[in-house]
N, C-alpha and C positions, 0 to 999 in steps of 0.2 A: 056835322056843323055845328059850332060852335054859339050859342046863344047869347046875347046880350045880357050882359053881366053876371054870367060863368068863369068863374076861374079856370084857367086852362092847367090841367091835372101837371104834375112835377113827374120829369122822368123817373122810372123806377132805380134807386139807386141801393148799392148792395150794404147791408148790415157792416157796422163798422166792424172792426178786430176784437175779441171777446181778448182781454187782459188774461196774464197768464194763470190769475188767480183763479178769475171767475171760472177759467176754462177749465182749469180741476175742480175748483167748484161743482162745475154743473157737470162733471164727470163724476164724482164721486156723489152727487146726490141722484144723476140716472142709474147710476148703478145700486145708490140707497131703494131710488122705486122699482128694482129688479127689471130697471128696462131691458136691459142685455143688449140693445143694440152695440155700442160702444167697444166691449168688450172682446165681442166676435173677431174687430177689426184690429185691435192689437196685437191678439196672442198670434196669431201664426208669423206677422211682423218679425217679434220678438223669440220663437222660433228658426224665424229662419237666422238669424243675427245667429242665434246660438249652437246652430250647424252650419253654420260658412266658421263660427271661430273654433268648432269641433274638427272642423276639417283640414284650417291650416295648422293647428298643435300635430294633426297626426300624421301631416304631409313634411314635418319639420323633423318629427319622431323617424318617419320611414326613410327619413332621405338621407345616404351615407356619408359620411364628413372623411375630409380626406385624413389619411393613416392610421383608419379602423383598425382594430387588430384581429390579423387572419382568423379565419373559422378554423383551421386547425392548431390556434395557439391560445395561447392564455398569456395576458396581457396585464402589467403592472406598472399604470403609473408612477406609483409613490414609487416606489424600490427603481422605476427607469428600465423595466426588462420586461424581455421575453423569451419565452417558450416554448418550441414545439416539437414535442414529442412521436416519436411515433405517425401515422399517421401514413397515409399515399403522397410525400411530398416528393415529385423530383428534381425539384430543384427550390430555392431561392422567395420566401414571398417577395413580391412586388411589393405590399402595400402595407411594411409593418409603418409603424408609429414614427410619428418625429421626435418624443421621448427619448426613444430605447434606447441604452447607454452600456448594456450588457446580454447581449443574443444568441443566444442554444437552439439548437436544432439537433438532434441525435435521435438513431433507432430509423430516422430513413434512407431514400435509394434517391441521391440527389447523382451518382455514377460519375456527371464532372462538374467543376467548378471552373466555368467558365468566365472572360475577360466581361464585364461588365454586370456579371451577376451580382454584385453588391456595391454598384454605382450610382446609388440611389443618391441625391441631392440630402435628405433627410437622415442615413448614413453619416454625416460627419462628425456625430458628438459618438460613435461607436465604439469604446474603449476595449470589452471583452469582447471575444466569440467564439465560440463555442459549437465545432462541428464535429465531435467524435462518434462512430459509431454510426455513418451514414451510407460505408458500400461504395467510398468513397473511390476513385479510379486513376482521377490527371487532376491536378492543381493547374492550369494553364497561363501564358503569359497575361499579366493586367491582369488579374481575377481578383485581385487585393488589394489594388494602385489605387483604388477610389477611396480608401482609410484613410486618412490621415492622424487620426484617433486613438486609432488601434493600437494597443500596448498589449494584453493575451490573449494569444489563437493557440487552441487546442485541436490538433486533430487525431488524437488517438484513435485506436481500432478503426483505421481504417487502412485497406488494403492498395497503396496507393502503385500505381504503377507509373507512373510520372512526376515528377516536381519540378517546374519551371527557372530556370534561375533568374528568370524574370515575373514571376510571380507577384512581387512588389514594386513593380514597374522597373523605369531604370534609374531611378532617385531613391530606391531603395524604402525603407518603413522605416519608424519609431520604434519599432514593436521591441520589448523587454521582457514579454516571456514566451516562450514557443514549447509545446509540447507536442512529441511525436513516439509515444509510447505505441508498440508494434504496428507503424504504418510504415515501414520502409523496409522490409523483409525483402522487398523487389531490389535488386539491387541496382533496376537505375532509377531508382524511385532518389536511392543515397546518395548516386553518385548527382543526383538534380542537387538535392540542399548539398552536397560540400561546394560545389560550384557555386548556390547560392552565397556560404557563408563565405568562403573567396574571393568573392566579388563584392563583398565589402556593404554589400544593401542592406543587413540586419547589424551594425558595429552598435547599435545603444544595446543588446538583446543581454540581458543580466540572468538571465533563467533558459535552461538547454536541456530538454530530458530528450534521452536516445534510449530510451530503457527497452528491453524485451522486440529486441530489432537480429538476432542473431547473426551480429556483426560480427564478421572473425578479423578481421584488420579497417585502421583511417587512412585514409589516404593522408601522404606530409602536406603539414601546413593549412590541416585542416580549423584550426581553432584560430590560425594565426590573425585574422582580422575578426576579433571582437577582445575587446580589449578590454569594456565595460563586465567582463564575463563574471559571475558572482557564486553561480551555484550549477554544475554538468557532472547530469545523471549518464553513468554507461553502462548500469546494472543489468544482471540477467541477460547478456549477451552472449557469445563463444570469442570473446578475446587471446588472442596467441601469445599474442606480445604487443608492445608500448614504441618499438625502435622507432620508428618513423610517425611517433606522434611528438608532436612539438605544444611540451607548457610555454613555452620565456611568449612574453609577452601579458602574461593572463595577471597583471599585477594586484589585481580585485578577488582571483580566483579564492573561494569562502569553501568549497566542498566540491569533493568528487567526488561520486558513488562507484568504485569498479568492484564491488560484489558481484558472483553466480557470476564467473567467467571461467573462461581458462585456463588462464595466467600462469604460467607454472617457475619461472622468477623478473623479478626486475632488476636490470643491467645500471651498473650504476652510473651511465648519462640519465634515466631519466629518476635517478633517484637525487641527483644532485639538485635535475630540474625540480625539485617538489621543494628540498631547502633554499631554492631560489624565490620562494614566492613567503613572502613575507606574511598576506593574507589567510594561507590555507592551516586552517585550524583541522578539515574534518576529510579526512582522508579511509573510506572504507574499502576494504580487502578482502571480507570474508567472503568464504565456499567459493575458492581458486585451488588448483590444482596443483601446489607447488613440489616440485623437484627437492627433494632437499639432501641434494651435490654439493661439489668444492665452489660450483657456480652459486652459491644461494647464501654462499658466507656475508656478498658486502651486503645482500638484502636484511641477514637477518643482527648487523651490527647497526644497522642504520634503524632498527625496529627498536632494541636497545633503548638507542640511543634517544627518539621521536618519540615528541605529544602529538604526530596530528591524526596516527591512526587509531582509528574505532577498535575498537574490544582488540585487540592484539595477543590479548592473552588467550582467546580462541583460534586463533588463526594454525592451524596444526600442517603437517607432510603428510600428503598423498603417493608418493615414491620417495623413492625405496621400499621392497616392502619392511626391508631392516629399520626404515622410518615411519612404518605408516602410524596417522595417528600421534606423533609425537609436536610437541609444540615447539612453534619455531623459537620463542621469546626461551625454550631451553636448550636448546642444540649448544653447546659447544665443539670448540675446532680440532677436536680426539677424533668425536663421532662423526665426521667428512674423511677425516684424515688427507687432510692436504695440508699437512705440516709441512712434508719435502717438498720444495719446488721443485718444480720440472720444467727442464730445459728444453724449450721447444725447436732452439736449431740443429741439437745436438741429438735432438729424437728424430726431426726429420732426417738425418743426413744416414744415422742408420740402418734407416728404413731403404733410402735411396741404394747406400751399399747391399744389404740383400737381398731389395731386387736386379739388381744387375747381377748378383752370381744366381740368383734364380731362371734368368735369360741366358748366360751364358752353356747355365747346365743343361736347360731345353735344346740350345741350338750344338751341344757335343752331343746328346742322345738322338741329335736328330742327323746330321752327320752320321756317328758311327750306324745307322741303320741303312744310311746311303749308301755306308761301303762292305756293308758284308750282303744285300741287294742288287750289288752291282754289275753281276751274271744276267740274271733279271730281270736288272732295268735297261741291261743292256740289249738283251732279247727284244722286251716289248718298244722299246724303241724306233728298231726295226722292223718288228712287224706292222709297227703303223706307220713307217715308212714309207712299204713295198705298198700299202693300201693305202696310201694318198697317192704314190706313182702310176696304179695302174685305175682308179678312180681319173686320174688327173687325166693319162692316154686315152680314155673311154669317150673324157671332153673333146680331146684334141679329134681323134677320129670322128668322133659326129660332127666335128665342126666343117671338116677337112669335107663331108659327104656334104654335106648342106650348102659346101663353099662352092660346089664342081656344078659348071654349067648343063653338064651332060645327063645329070642325076636328077635335074629339075622334075623330070617327069615321075619321076617314082613317086610309090605313094610314100605319105611318110610313117604308114604303120608299120610298110614289110620292114626285115631286115634283111642288112647285105652284111 
C-alpha cells in the first residue's frame, strides 16, 4: 500500500541508446581494460562472414561456364583457336568455346562425321577446320552444312570410304580451300567428291588438293563447276592421261601440278586448253614416264615455245630405250623419224588386201584337203549313217513293244 505523501515510483524505462561514438568509445575502453566481454562476441560473427564469402567465391570458381575448353584440347582465346590432338576422342567435342575460329582435331578415332556433329550455334564463326589423320571413314550428308563461315577444310590422311555429295547440305558452301591428300584412295569416296564438285556445291573453291590418291583417270567434267579455282594439285597420283579432263572455264587457274604421275604424252587438245587459260603460269610435269615417239612431237614443240612449265629443262624421256634419259627440249624431228607422213587410208587398204589373200589361201588349202580325202570322208559318212539307222531301228522296235497291249504284262527287264 502506498503511504500518504510518498511519491509513486516510475515505471522502469530502457536506457537511451548510445550514440555511435559513445558505443565505440565504450568498446575501446572495455578492450583497454581487458574486460574481453565484447571481443569474443564479435570475432565469431566476422569469421562467419569471411567463411561465407570464401564459399561463394570458391563456388563461383568451381562452376564451369558455358563454352569452356574441353579436357582433351588446348584453347587460345587470343588466337581464337582450339587444338585437340590424340586422346580417345570418338566425336567432335560438343562444348567448344564460342570464340573458336580455327579448330584442329587430329590423331583421334572419329570414325564417322555424322550430320549435326558440327551444328552447335557457337561454331557460326568457324573459318578453318582441320580433321586430318583421324581414321575418318565417312562424311555423311549434312555433316558440314551448319558452318556458314567455313573457308578452309583439311581431311587429309583419312581412309575415307564414302563422301556424301550432300555433305555441305542442299545449298552448298562458301568453302575456298579443300585439302584431300591421301583421303580418296577408295574409288567410292572419289566418285562422291566428283559428284559433289559437279553439282556446284563448292563453286567458291579457289584451292583443291587431290595429291597422293592413286588416281588413274578423272571423270569427265570434274572441274567444270569450279569457275573460281586458282590452284589445282594432282601430283603423286597414277594418272595415265588427261583426254577426258576439261580445263575450259577455269579462267582464274594459276597453278596446276601434274608431277609424279604416269603421263606418257599430252595430246593437242589438252595443250590447246593450256594455251587458252590466261592466268595459268605454273604447270608441274616432272617425274612422268614420257614416251618419246612420234606422238610426243606436239608436246616438245609446245614446251619450246611456252613459259608455263616449271623446270621443263629437267623433263626427260623414259621410253624407248634409245631415247632413255634424253631431255625433251633437245629432241628434234630427226630423232623421232617422223618426217615421212604416213598415209593411213592407204595403209589400211593394203592391210585389207593382204588379209583377203590370206583367207583365200586358207580356204583353198581346206578344199584341197577335202578333195584328197574324199574316199575316206565318204566311207566315214556311210558308217555314221548306218550307226544312226541301227540306233533309230532299236528305238522304233522298243516303241512297238511298249505300244502292244498284249505285251503289257511282260517284265520291263526282259529282252524280246
